[in-house]
C-alpha angles and dihedrals in degrees: 000000000000090000091062094065090046091051092048089049093051091045091052092050091051091047093049090046092048089047091050093048092048091050092052099046131094141187143227119212135174149120133263123216140167113261094217104037098027089223124152110254114224122204096014109159116242114196133183117202129191106253091216099059105004090242119153111256102172142341139188139175128240118253124234091283093052092251122137137179131194108194138178093040123161124225120271145084116310139172112229118208132181114195128185129165113266091009130103114253116257109221128187133161111228132191113211120207128190113278095353110123118205125218113195093182116202116356118196121211121205121227112237089226088063091046090056090064093054143072096255094074095036090056094047098256094317092161132038135179112225108180107299093343127094109212125199122199101227097209092057091070114070119220131164123280116285091009120163125245089254088062089050092054091051089060093055119093115244092025126100128183122189127210091270092054095254108152127213116191122183086346096305128103113251111237101183136027113197130195112216088339095307133103111256118213091345117301101312103124093202096063089063100038097045097043107038113080120241093230087060091061121094101176137002114213121197116192145136106261113218119228117269089250092053092047090052101046097034090231114122105231093185092243107127139164123209103238140182123205121197109206110200122219116261095246090053094060095071110053135020143279136180148125145251123208133180127178137170140166148132134347092034091289126157136175118179130165142167133191133176129177127195120197131182113166106301095344114098131184128177144163136188142177137187139183123185148146099189096086092264088123102133086238094137143143092299103046098092089060094044098048102030129221141235101295102218102141138070136211138172112254107219092198099047096035101228146075117286135176125243135188131241131195115003116211092212090066108099113206096181095268110131137355110298136204119191136185120184137173136172149170131203137191131176137162144167126209144161093054088314091299088124125049130176126184129174141164137186123201135185123191133178118183133176132178131192117192152159124208139184119200131188120190132185114204117197118215129182095261104017145355137239138195134232119205117191137178123185139173118203143182124190133175126189134176133178141179115211132189124187130179147156136187124196127187128185100217094191138328090291106036142049140177128210130188125184137170138184123188140161144179126199150139136231129201124194136186117179135172123192138186116189134176132182121212129194123228091278089050093252114150115256102171141349132198136190115192142163125205123190133165150124134236131204113205138183139170140181126188123181132177134185123193127187122187130187131183124200132213092262108081108249099017108120143148127209125189125184141173127194134179129189124189130175131173125190123182121184139180122189147155134229121198114177142165115196125190128192123202134211122224087264091061094250121133110259098185143351127205134178133208125200111170143156114215131196119191123183118180127179134182128189120179127179124185131183124179139171121197123189126188122196126185114229103179131342111315092354121109143175116219118199124184138178126187139175124198137183121191121181122180127174134188119196109186123176125177125193125199121222116246134154094000094307142091096226106115111099112222102218092195092059098038128087144139113216135177127197117191130180126185117186131189113187138172132176147176132209136181117219132190111193112187129160093253101031143023125201127186126170132162144103142244122223116209133190109205121193113198125196124183116188125192097193098186093051093038094229127134131194119199128180139154129221128195114208137185117213111194123188136180131182127183127177129174128188109205090183136327109311092009118095147142126216134192125183135178128180132172117200141154126250109210121209118248125247088248091057094051103035100110101227131092126253110220103180084120103035092194092054111040124183120204128187123245113214087190092064113124134203120275122224119221127204107200120190124181131178121185130179128181132178116182123175109199097193095047092037091224124138134187119190131177132175136178126186126185127181121187119185127203116200089006121199107241137147137272117204130197116191121185127204091271090058096250110150127206116185141170141177116271136166125253141166134238103046124143143150135192142184133189141174140181119199132188127187131174143168127233101206096188091065097023089239130146121207124196129185127178133178118198129188129178138167147160146201107216124187125203137145126242115191091341093307119119113241122199114193123191117200127184135177127184123183139172128197127193123180141157139192137203127190138179111195113263090342111073148337131198126190125181128178143163132195124190125184137182122203132191137179134179131173125208094222091066113014093172088073109074127171118209128159143156127227122197128186132178127188134192131183126187129181127177132179105218130193121278089040094289121150126201126197127180128181125181124178120192115202123187121180118186116236119238132200090267101033099047101155128106108260097169119123144168119221112200122181127171140173142188120201137181129204114229138186100019089321096296090115135039137195116208132187116192138176120205122207096355095188091048093232103125098135115187101227139165133167122196132187116201133166105294101354139056121208132200121188134184120194144175118270144155108309133179118335140144127224138193113205134184120197128189117195113195134179141164129172134188094246091057092044093055094055 
């Protein structure tokens, strides 16, 4: 009888053990087909290897329908392989999690006979498809000795890099460049691509990075970021590499930089510094994101469900206007430990930037019954510095939950000194007014943003909860002076009146924004989910402006018309529901948020308060369909509000330009934007052919626009008002292909954009239609390590017409042609030659010749076993680098010419160095 309890006990233990094993296992399912014939492939071998030691864990074969199923799998990292005779292997790394079944859908295998016709075999497996990732073997692409990763990317098919470092991969702009899966010096791609050497890169991976939320939940939300990951070679992860470069020349030009990278396993440390006055400042397409801006605007975030602040123009962004000097420095540290469950990443940056410039601007203003012209000359000097600290810490609390903390803060100062001369002319070019003014001042600025995200997954696959809090704080405190003399003229040309302004101005603006949000996902049926969210937000902005008039040798008389203390407060409670269908081939999301927004406007000096509430619906819809790998169609719609800024509603005038005075409008209401986007891409890896198309449409209800009142002396007073009927759109279609027989790439793009803008001129509604159509054709030829040739042309046609005076039409063409030549010469010499031809059509108003030819050339020599190089370069050989810009707005068109970097020569020396543990141990 004693054996029975023992038997029962053993049975219960086995049952509990079996139940526990069952609860912790998962499965992988899918179907295998032929890429060319689209036939189901029977008896294909499906293998699962342990990632740690590449040992075989399990394998099965597909059935007669090509279906397979691997069940009873434990959690962990595995390599998934599909093999079939005469076909290329399919390889993908997979992470298995408890109870989370994986459906791979249709997997297409490529016949080796097809591969033999393509570049993949000819370049020794230079490219490989791993799941949704295109992977390039870096050593298969030949670049010059000591080349940067950016030059390596230029040599890879399907990737384009422009002169500013902007990267286009498979027709889409690359938003992130990672190094071994981690951000490198924040999220500026060029810091990594321009400072990591090509020979340190093992593989380049191009993929659409899922959002953090989608990666966590396993539910594809359609939000993806085109990303490049630079995987470093194993022997480059333990040691260091970097470069030192020094250059100088006439006229008084210098360009120096240093970069050093230390790696030991997953720990990375780096530092860099630059100083330059040649325009090589690193101030490129991503700097506004990296360094932040004065956050003085607000918009409803359709994804997060509450108001948030966003920045505008960043004074660190150099657009070619003026003569720049830049000093930058930074340090970076990152590490992972505890089996990658903890991750820390931080960067510090210092930037000092100054610009000296001169500019001439000519503007044609269109009025209902006439037109007039504004001519302006100005000289300026600005200097700005900033210290920025960025960091994030992530911890995997357990197999189902994680916590992430991130911060970004800066302190800095800006100094400005500007002098202007402005004159207004009537239609007969008679003088109406003239003004000479000087503006100087300084601004102290600081900002701190923090964010905490907690994520939790439950036992039921797809059931998750995410909670986040975020706060943003900015503080800008400025002091400045305005000194102006304004003259007004009679029709006879005599001065009718003079007035002078001599004032001291203080402006203190603050912004605090707090957001809290909870998102819950619940699976309904297979691949169908309900997403619920609730968020609360509080945004408080204030603007304290005081103006003192100059009297008796002091600035001590308060000007009440230009002084105010104003608060703008928005509190939002918003909840939403969305339905999501997440299949292998398609993803559909539709739903809406409902938000109650309480507004409070306080005029503290006047003691008045305006309070009102708005109830807004924020619909959204996203559809994506994957026809096959690298071929997909996306549609997106979002409805969101655009809140007025505190500067737009604060009811006092701004008189920094006394002949163009802006005054706030406290009755200004929020606008509502309807944003539509359609995107299609079709990229054939084997044939190296891509087709990309995109269309964006933005329709704005209650749009925030401008009302202008202009008197007979040309003095303009304007303010922001609401209007209906505004929209803008842009579209493009792009085609690229390779001609393998002659190793040539061809690119063709057609762009079209337009807008319908509304404003008011002397109480009359003005509707302006602007259009711009352009086409670009380019080609490139390269012979590995020997030569490369790139040719391109771009032609655009621009039009503008305003309803208040349809007789005045603006139409003009712009042509540009570019050539690039590179030759590797004997004795380790390298010759580079770039020529840009720019032709701008004259108009009846802008009748001067603005054509130019920009010719740059350089000759370099490799030294000391190609670890060093000596380069001699000449910039703008013909001295024709005209600073030029032409802008079309509502009822005016502007043309400006400005000082910029002209002809100079430079001699540069560069030393590339490296050492790694693997080499040292030999």
